[in-house]
RONU-284395 format. One record per atom (N, C-alpha, C): residue in one letter; x, y, z; residue number from 0; atom name. Coordinates in steps of 0.2 Angstrom, whole numbers. Example, Ala and Ser with C-alpha at 12.3 -4.5 7.8 and 13.67 -1.06 7.14 Angstrom:
2
<residu: A&X: 66&Y: -28&Z: 39&num: 0&atome: N>
<residu: A&X: 62&Y: -22&Z: 39&num: 0&atome: CA>
<residu: A&X: 66&Y: -16&Z: 39&num: 0&atome: C>
<residu: S&X: 64&Y: -11&Z: 35&num: 1&atome: N>
<residu: S&X: 68&Y: -5&Z: 36&num: 1&atome: CA>
<residu: S&X: 64&Y: 0&Z: 39&num: 1&atome: C>
***
This chain:
89
<residu: M&X: 567&Y: 338&Z: 372&num: 0&atome: N>
<residu: M&X: 566&Y: 345&Z: 373&num: 0&atome: CA>
<residu: M&X: 559&Y: 346&Z: 375&num: 0&atome: C>
<residu: I&X: 558&Y: 351&Z: 380&num: 1&atome: N>
<residu: I&X: 551&Y: 352&Z: 383&num: 1&atome: CA>
<residu: I&X: 547&Y: 355&Z: 378&num: 1&atome: C>
<residu: P&X: 541&Y: 352&Z: 377&num: 2&atome: N>
<residu: P&X: 536&Y: 355&Z: 372&num: 2&atome: CA>
<residu: P&X: 535&Y: 362&Z: 372&num: 2&atome: C>
<residu: A&X: 534&Y: 365&Z: 378&num: 3&atome: N>
<residu: A&X: 533&Y: 372&Z: 378&num: 3&atome: CA>
<residu: A&X: 538&Y: 376&Z: 375&num: 3&atome: C>
<residu: F&X: 544&Y: 374&Z: 374&num: 4&atome: N>
<residu: F&X: 550&Y: 378&Z: 371&num: 4&atome: CA>
<residu: F&X: 551&Y: 376&Z: 364&num: 4&atome: C>
<residu: T&X: 548&Y: 370&Z: 361&num: 5&atome: N>
<residu: T&X: 549&Y: 368&Z: 354&num: 5&atome: CA>
<residu: T&X: 543&Y: 370&Z: 350&num: 5&atome: C>
<residu: D&X: 537&Y: 371&Z: 353&num: 6&atome: N>
<residu: D&X: 531&Y: 372&Z: 349&num: 6&atome: CA>
<residu: D&X: 528&Y: 379&Z: 352&num: 6&atome: C>
<residu: P&X: 529&Y: 384&Z: 347&num: 7&atome: N>
<residu: P&X: 526&Y: 391&Z: 349&num: 7&atome: CA>
<residu: P&X: 519&Y: 391&Z: 351&num: 7&atome: C>
<residu: N&X: 515&Y: 386&Z: 348&num: 8&atome: N>
<residu: N&X: 508&Y: 386&Z: 350&num: 8&atome: CA>
<residu: N&X: 506&Y: 382&Z: 356&num: 8&atome: C>
<residu: F&X: 511&Y: 379&Z: 359&num: 9&atome: N>
<residu: F&X: 509&Y: 375&Z: 365&num: 9&atome: CA>
<residu: F&X: 506&Y: 379&Z: 371&num: 9&atome: C>
<residu: T&X: 500&Y: 377&Z: 373&num: 10&atome: N>
<residu: T&X: 496&Y: 381&Z: 378&num: 10&atome: CA>
<residu: T&X: 494&Y: 377&Z: 384&num: 10&atome: C>
<residu: Q&X: 495&Y: 370&Z: 384&num: 11&atome: N>
<residu: Q&X: 493&Y: 366&Z: 389&num: 11&atome: CA>
<residu: Q&X: 498&Y: 361&Z: 390&num: 11&atome: C>
<residu: L&X: 498&Y: 358&Z: 396&num: 12&atome: N>
<residu: L&X: 503&Y: 352&Z: 398&num: 12&atome: CA>
<residu: L&X: 501&Y: 346&Z: 394&num: 12&atome: C>
<residu: N&X: 506&Y: 343&Z: 391&num: 13&atome: N>
<residu: N&X: 505&Y: 337&Z: 388&num: 13&atome: CA>
<residu: N&X: 506&Y: 331&Z: 393&num: 13&atome: C>
<residu: S&X: 500&Y: 328&Z: 395&num: 14&atome: N>
<residu: S&X: 501&Y: 324&Z: 400&num: 14&atome: CA>
<residu: S&X: 505&Y: 318&Z: 399&num: 14&atome: C>
<residu: T&X: 506&Y: 316&Z: 393&num: 15&atome: N>
<residu: T&X: 511&Y: 310&Z: 392&num: 15&atome: CA>
<residu: T&X: 518&Y: 312&Z: 393&num: 15&atome: C>
<residu: F&X: 520&Y: 318&Z: 392&num: 16&atome: N>
<residu: F&X: 526&Y: 320&Z: 393&num: 16&atome: CA>
<residu: F&X: 529&Y: 319&Z: 400&num: 16&atome: C>
<residu: F&X: 525&Y: 319&Z: 405&num: 17&atome: N>
<residu: F&X: 527&Y: 318&Z: 412&num: 17&atome: CA>
<residu: F&X: 525&Y: 311&Z: 415&num: 17&atome: C>
<residu: L&X: 523&Y: 306&Z: 411&num: 18&atome: N>
<residu: L&X: 521&Y: 299&Z: 413&num: 18&atome: CA>
<residu: L&X: 527&Y: 296&Z: 418&num: 18&atome: C>
<residu: E&X: 533&Y: 297&Z: 416&num: 19&atome: N>
<residu: E&X: 538&Y: 294&Z: 420&num: 19&atome: CA>
<residu: E&X: 542&Y: 300&Z: 424&num: 19&atome: C>
<residu: E&X: 540&Y: 301&Z: 430&num: 20&atome: N>
<residu: E&X: 544&Y: 306&Z: 434&num: 20&atome: CA>
<residu: E&X: 550&Y: 303&Z: 436&num: 20&atome: C>
<residu: P&X: 556&Y: 306&Z: 435&num: 21&atome: N>
<residu: P&X: 562&Y: 303&Z: 438&num: 21&atome: CA>
<residu: P&X: 562&Y: 304&Z: 446&num: 21&atome: C>
<residu: S&X: 566&Y: 299&Z: 449&num: 22&atome: N>
<residu: S&X: 566&Y: 299&Z: 456&num: 22&atome: CA>
<residu: S&X: 572&Y: 304&Z: 458&num: 22&atome: C>
<residu: L&X: 570&Y: 309&Z: 461&num: 23&atome: N>
<residu: L&X: 575&Y: 314&Z: 464&num: 23&atome: CA>
<residu: L&X: 577&Y: 313&Z: 471&num: 23&atome: C>
<residu: T&X: 583&Y: 314&Z: 473&num: 24&atome: N>
<residu: T&X: 585&Y: 314&Z: 480&num: 24&atome: CA>
<residu: T&X: 583&Y: 321&Z: 483&num: 24&atome: C>
<residu: P&X: 582&Y: 321&Z: 490&num: 25&atome: N>
<residu: P&X: 580&Y: 327&Z: 493&num: 25&atome: CA>
<residu: P&X: 585&Y: 333&Z: 491&num: 25&atome: C>
<residu: R&X: 591&Y: 332&Z: 490&num: 26&atome: N>
<residu: R&X: 596&Y: 337&Z: 489&num: 26&atome: CA>
<residu: R&X: 595&Y: 339&Z: 482&num: 26&atome: C>
<residu: E&X: 594&Y: 335&Z: 477&num: 27&atome: N>
<residu: E&X: 593&Y: 337&Z: 470&num: 27&atome: CA>
<residu: E&X: 586&Y: 341&Z: 470&num: 27&atome: C>
<residu: V&X: 581&Y: 340&Z: 474&num: 28&atome: N>
<residu: V&X: 575&Y: 344&Z: 474&num: 28&atome: CA>
<residu: V&X: 577&Y: 351&Z: 476&num: 28&atome: C>
<residu: K&X: 581&Y: 351&Z: 482&num: 29&atome: N>
<residu: K&X: 583&Y: 358&Z: 484&num: 29&atome: CA>
<residu: K&X: 587&Y: 362&Z: 479&num: 29&atome: C>
<residu: I&X: 592&Y: 358&Z: 476&num: 30&atome: N>
<residu: I&X: 595&Y: 362&Z: 471&num: 30&atome: CA>
<residu: I&X: 591&Y: 364&Z: 465&num: 30&atome: C>
<residu: L&X: 586&Y: 360&Z: 463&num: 31&atome: N>
<residu: L&X: 582&Y: 362&Z: 458&num: 31&atome: CA>
<residu: L&X: 577&Y: 368&Z: 460&num: 31&atome: C>
<residu: E&X: 575&Y: 368&Z: 466&num: 32&atome: N>
<residu: E&X: 571&Y: 373&Z: 469&num: 32&atome: CA>
<residu: E&X: 575&Y: 380&Z: 468&num: 32&atome: C>
<residu: W&X: 581&Y: 380&Z: 470&num: 33&atome: N>
<residu: W&X: 585&Y: 386&Z: 469&num: 33&atome: CA>
<residu: W&X: 587&Y: 388&Z: 462&num: 33&atome: C>
<residu: V&X: 588&Y: 383&Z: 458&num: 34&atome: N>
<residu: V&X: 589&Y: 384&Z: 451&num: 34&atome: CA>
<residu: V&X: 583&Y: 387&Z: 448&num: 34&atome: C>
<residu: S&X: 577&Y: 385&Z: 449&num: 35&atome: N>
<residu: S&X: 571&Y: 387&Z: 446&num: 35&atome: CA>
<residu: S&X: 570&Y: 394&Z: 449&num: 35&atome: C>
<residu: R&X: 573&Y: 397&Z: 454&num: 36&atome: N>
<residu: R&X: 572&Y: 403&Z: 457&num: 36&atome: CA>
<residu: R&X: 578&Y: 408&Z: 454&num: 36&atome: C>
<residu: G&X: 582&Y: 405&Z: 449&num: 37&atome: N>
<residu: G&X: 587&Y: 409&Z: 446&num: 37&atome: CA>
<residu: G&X: 594&Y: 410&Z: 449&num: 37&atome: C>
<residu: K&X: 595&Y: 406&Z: 454&num: 38&atome: N>
<residu: K&X: 601&Y: 406&Z: 458&num: 38&atome: CA>
<residu: K&X: 607&Y: 403&Z: 454&num: 38&atome: C>
<residu: T&X: 613&Y: 405&Z: 454&num: 39&atome: N>
<residu: T&X: 618&Y: 402&Z: 451&num: 39&atome: CA>
<residu: T&X: 621&Y: 397&Z: 455&num: 39&atome: C>
<residu: N&X: 626&Y: 393&Z: 452&num: 40&atome: N>
<residu: N&X: 629&Y: 387&Z: 456&num: 40&atome: CA>
<residu: N&X: 633&Y: 390&Z: 462&num: 40&atome: C>
<residu: G&X: 636&Y: 396&Z: 460&num: 41&atome: N>
<residu: G&X: 640&Y: 399&Z: 466&num: 41&atome: CA>
<residu: G&X: 635&Y: 401&Z: 472&num: 41&atome: C>
<residu: Q&X: 629&Y: 403&Z: 470&num: 42&atome: N>
<residu: Q&X: 625&Y: 405&Z: 476&num: 42&atome: CA>
<residu: Q&X: 622&Y: 399&Z: 479&num: 42&atome: C>
<residu: I&X: 621&Y: 394&Z: 475&num: 43&atome: N>
<residu: I&X: 618&Y: 388&Z: 478&num: 43&atome: CA>
<residu: I&X: 622&Y: 384&Z: 483&num: 43&atome: C>
<residu: W&X: 629&Y: 384&Z: 481&num: 44&atome: N>
<residu: W&X: 634&Y: 381&Z: 485&num: 44&atome: CA>
<residu: W&X: 634&Y: 384&Z: 492&num: 44&atome: C>
<residu: L&X: 634&Y: 391&Z: 491&num: 45&atome: N>
<residu: L&X: 634&Y: 395&Z: 498&num: 45&atome: CA>
<residu: L&X: 628&Y: 394&Z: 502&num: 45&atome: C>
<residu: I&X: 622&Y: 394&Z: 499&num: 46&atome: N>
<residu: I&X: 616&Y: 393&Z: 502&num: 46&atome: CA>
<residu: I&X: 615&Y: 386&Z: 506&num: 46&atome: C>
<residu: L&X: 617&Y: 381&Z: 502&num: 47&atome: N>
<residu: L&X: 617&Y: 374&Z: 504&num: 47&atome: CA>
<residu: L&X: 623&Y: 371&Z: 508&num: 47&atome: C>
<residu: S&X: 628&Y: 376&Z: 508&num: 48&atome: N>
<residu: S&X: 634&Y: 374&Z: 512&num: 48&atome: CA>
<residu: S&X: 637&Y: 367&Z: 509&num: 48&atome: C>
<residu: M&X: 639&Y: 367&Z: 502&num: 49&atome: N>
<residu: M&X: 642&Y: 362&Z: 499&num: 49&atome: CA>
<residu: M&X: 647&Y: 365&Z: 494&num: 49&atome: C>
<residu: S&X: 651&Y: 361&Z: 492&num: 50&atome: N>
<residu: S&X: 656&Y: 363&Z: 487&num: 50&atome: CA>
<residu: S&X: 653&Y: 364&Z: 480&num: 50&atome: C>
<residu: P&X: 656&Y: 369&Z: 476&num: 51&atome: N>
<residu: P&X: 654&Y: 370&Z: 469&num: 51&atome: CA>
<residu: P&X: 654&Y: 364&Z: 465&num: 51&atome: C>
<residu: Q&X: 659&Y: 359&Z: 466&num: 52&atome: N>
<residu: Q&X: 659&Y: 353&Z: 462&num: 52&atome: CA>
<residu: Q&X: 653&Y: 349&Z: 464&num: 52&atome: C>
<residu: T&X: 651&Y: 349&Z: 470&num: 53&atome: N>
<residu: T&X: 645&Y: 345&Z: 472&num: 53&atome: CA>
<residu: T&X: 639&Y: 347&Z: 469&num: 53&atome: C>
<residu: V&X: 638&Y: 354&Z: 469&num: 54&atome: N>
<residu: V&X: 632&Y: 357&Z: 465&num: 54&atome: CA>
<residu: V&X: 632&Y: 355&Z: 458&num: 54&atome: C>
<residu: A&X: 638&Y: 355&Z: 455&num: 55&atome: N>
<residu: A&X: 639&Y: 354&Z: 448&num: 55&atome: CA>
<residu: A&X: 637&Y: 346&Z: 446&num: 55&atome: C>
<residu: K&X: 640&Y: 342&Z: 451&num: 56&atome: N>
<residu: K&X: 638&Y: 335&Z: 450&num: 56&atome: CA>
<residu: K&X: 631&Y: 333&Z: 451&num: 56&atome: C>
<residu: H&X: 628&Y: 336&Z: 456&num: 57&atome: N>
<residu: H&X: 620&Y: 335&Z: 456&num: 57&atome: CA>
<residu: H&X: 617&Y: 338&Z: 450&num: 57&atome: C>
<residu: L&X: 619&Y: 343&Z: 447&num: 58&atome: N>
<residu: L&X: 615&Y: 346&Z: 441&num: 58&atome: CA>
<residu: L&X: 617&Y: 341&Z: 435&num: 58&atome: C>
<residu: T&X: 622&Y: 338&Z: 435&num: 59&atome: N>
<residu: T&X: 624&Y: 333&Z: 430&num: 59&atome: CA>
<residu: T&X: 619&Y: 327&Z: 430&num: 59&atome: C>
<residu: R&X: 618&Y: 325&Z: 436&num: 60&atome: N>
<residu: R&X: 614&Y: 319&Z: 438&num: 60&atome: CA>
<residu: R&X: 607&Y: 321&Z: 436&num: 60&atome: C>
<residu: I&X: 605&Y: 327&Z: 438&num: 61&atome: N>
<residu: I&X: 598&Y: 329&Z: 437&num: 61&atome: CA>
<residu: I&X: 597&Y: 330&Z: 429&num: 61&atome: C>
<residu: N&X: 601&Y: 332&Z: 426&num: 62&atome: N>
<residu: N&X: 601&Y: 333&Z: 418&num: 62&atome: CA>
<residu: N&X: 600&Y: 326&Z: 415&num: 62&atome: C>
<residu: T&X: 604&Y: 321&Z: 418&num: 63&atome: N>
<residu: T&X: 603&Y: 314&Z: 415&num: 63&atome: CA>
<residu: T&X: 596&Y: 311&Z: 417&num: 63&atome: C>
<residu: K&X: 594&Y: 312&Z: 423&num: 64&atome: N>
<residu: K&X: 587&Y: 310&Z: 425&num: 64&atome: CA>
<residu: K&X: 582&Y: 313&Z: 421&num: 64&atome: C>
<residu: F&X: 582&Y: 319&Z: 419&num: 65&atome: N>
<residu: F&X: 577&Y: 323&Z: 416&num: 65&atome: CA>
<residu: F&X: 578&Y: 322&Z: 408&num: 65&atome: C>
<residu: R&X: 584&Y: 319&Z: 406&num: 66&atome: N>
<residu: R&X: 585&Y: 319&Z: 399&num: 66&atome: CA>
<residu: R&X: 585&Y: 326&Z: 396&num: 66&atome: C>
<residu: V&X: 589&Y: 331&Z: 399&num: 67&atome: N>
<residu: V&X: 589&Y: 337&Z: 396&num: 67&atome: CA>
<residu: V&X: 597&Y: 339&Z: 396&num: 67&atome: C>
<residu: R&X: 598&Y: 345&Z: 393&num: 68&atome: N>
<residu: R&X: 605&Y: 347&Z: 392&num: 68&atome: CA>
<residu: R&X: 607&Y: 353&Z: 396&num: 68&atome: C>
<residu: S&X: 603&Y: 356&Z: 399&num: 69&atome: N>
<residu: S&X: 605&Y: 362&Z: 402&num: 69&atome: CA>
<residu: S&X: 601&Y: 363&Z: 409&num: 69&atome: C>
<residu: R&X: 603&Y: 367&Z: 413&num: 70&atome: N>
<residu: R&X: 600&Y: 369&Z: 420&num: 70&atome: CA>
<residu: R&X: 594&Y: 372&Z: 419&num: 70&atome: C>
<residu: T&X: 593&Y: 376&Z: 413&num: 71&atome: N>
<residu: T&X: 587&Y: 379&Z: 412&num: 71&atome: CA>
<residu: T&X: 581&Y: 374&Z: 410&num: 71&atome: C>
<residu: E&X: 583&Y: 370&Z: 406&num: 72&atome: N>
<residu: E&X: 578&Y: 364&Z: 404&num: 72&atome: CA>
<residu: E&X: 576&Y: 360&Z: 410&num: 72&atome: C>
<residu: A&X: 581&Y: 359&Z: 414&num: 73&atome: N>
<residu: A&X: 580&Y: 355&Z: 420&num: 73&atome: CA>
<residu: A&X: 575&Y: 359&Z: 425&num: 73&atome: C>
<residu: A&X: 576&Y: 365&Z: 426&num: 74&atome: N>
<residu: A&X: 572&Y: 370&Z: 430&num: 74&atome: CA>
<residu: A&X: 565&Y: 370&Z: 427&num: 74&atome: C>
<residu: V&X: 564&Y: 371&Z: 421&num: 75&atome: N>
<residu: V&X: 558&Y: 371&Z: 418&num: 75&atome: CA>
<residu: V&X: 554&Y: 364&Z: 418&num: 75&atome: C>
<residu: H&X: 557&Y: 359&Z: 417&num: 76&atome: N>
<residu: H&X: 555&Y: 352&Z: 418&num: 76&atome: CA>
<residu: H&X: 552&Y: 352&Z: 425&num: 76&atome: C>
<residu: F&X: 556&Y: 354&Z: 430&num: 77&atome: N>
<residu: F&X: 555&Y: 353&Z: 437&num: 77&atome: CA>
<residu: F&X: 548&Y: 357&Z: 439&num: 77&atome: C>
<residu: V&X: 548&Y: 363&Z: 436&num: 78&atome: N>
<residu: V&X: 542&Y: 368&Z: 438&num: 78&atome: CA>
<residu: V&X: 536&Y: 365&Z: 435&num: 78&atome: C>
<residu: L&X: 536&Y: 363&Z: 428&num: 79&atome: N>
<residu: L&X: 531&Y: 360&Z: 425&num: 79&atome: CA>
<residu: L&X: 528&Y: 353&Z: 429&num: 79&atome: C>
<residu: M&X: 533&Y: 349&Z: 431&num: 80&atome: N>
<residu: M&X: 532&Y: 343&Z: 434&num: 80&atome: CA>
<residu: M&X: 528&Y: 345&Z: 441&num: 80&atome: C>
<residu: N&X: 530&Y: 350&Z: 444&num: 81&atome: N>
<residu: N&X: 526&Y: 352&Z: 451&num: 81&atome: CA>
<residu: N&X: 520&Y: 355&Z: 449&num: 81&atome: C>
<residu: Q&X: 519&Y: 358&Z: 444&num: 82&atome: N>
<residu: Q&X: 512&Y: 361&Z: 442&num: 82&atome: CA>
<residu: Q&X: 507&Y: 356&Z: 440&num: 82&atome: C>
<residu: Q&X: 510&Y: 351&Z: 437&num: 83&atome: N>
<residu: Q&X: 506&Y: 345&Z: 435&num: 83&atome: CA>
<residu: Q&X: 504&Y: 341&Z: 441&num: 83&atome: C>
<residu: R&X: 508&Y: 340&Z: 446&num: 84&atome: N>
<residu: R&X: 507&Y: 337&Z: 452&num: 84&atome: CA>
<residu: R&X: 501&Y: 341&Z: 456&num: 84&atome: C>
<residu: S&X: 502&Y: 347&Z: 456&num: 85&atome: N>
<residu: S&X: 497&Y: 351&Z: 460&num: 85&atome: CA>
<residu: S&X: 490&Y: 351&Z: 456&num: 85&atome: C>
<residu: V&X: 490&Y: 350&Z: 450&num: 86&atome: N>
<residu: V&X: 483&Y: 350&Z: 446&num: 86&atome: CA>
<residu: V&X: 480&Y: 343&Z: 447&num: 86&atome: C>
<residu: V&X: 484&Y: 338&Z: 448&num: 87&atome: N>
<residu: V&X: 482&Y: 331&Z: 449&num: 87&atome: CA>
<residu: V&X: 479&Y: 330&Z: 456&num: 87&atome: C>
<residu: S&X: 482&Y: 334&Z: 461&num: 88&atome: N>
<residu: S&X: 481&Y: 333&Z: 468&num: 88&atome: CA>
<residu: S&X: 474&Y: 336&Z: 469&num: 88&atome: C>
***
């Protein structure tokens, strides 16, 4: 579970949480970008010109890589991962 959602007093990134970033395919990154913007699977498959089953399969793989249970957790993880990357750069 992502610390920001389990600890109400969480105020900064836990650097050890993101030590191992999962390897995402370019398509998985695109899907996560749209999920993090609030798009539904139905909207994403139309935007990316793929079948709904393909979007769902990518999200299943993303959840496995991030060790999360939902698209919301995956999106939060993705956003926090990118924030950390921009802080480190």
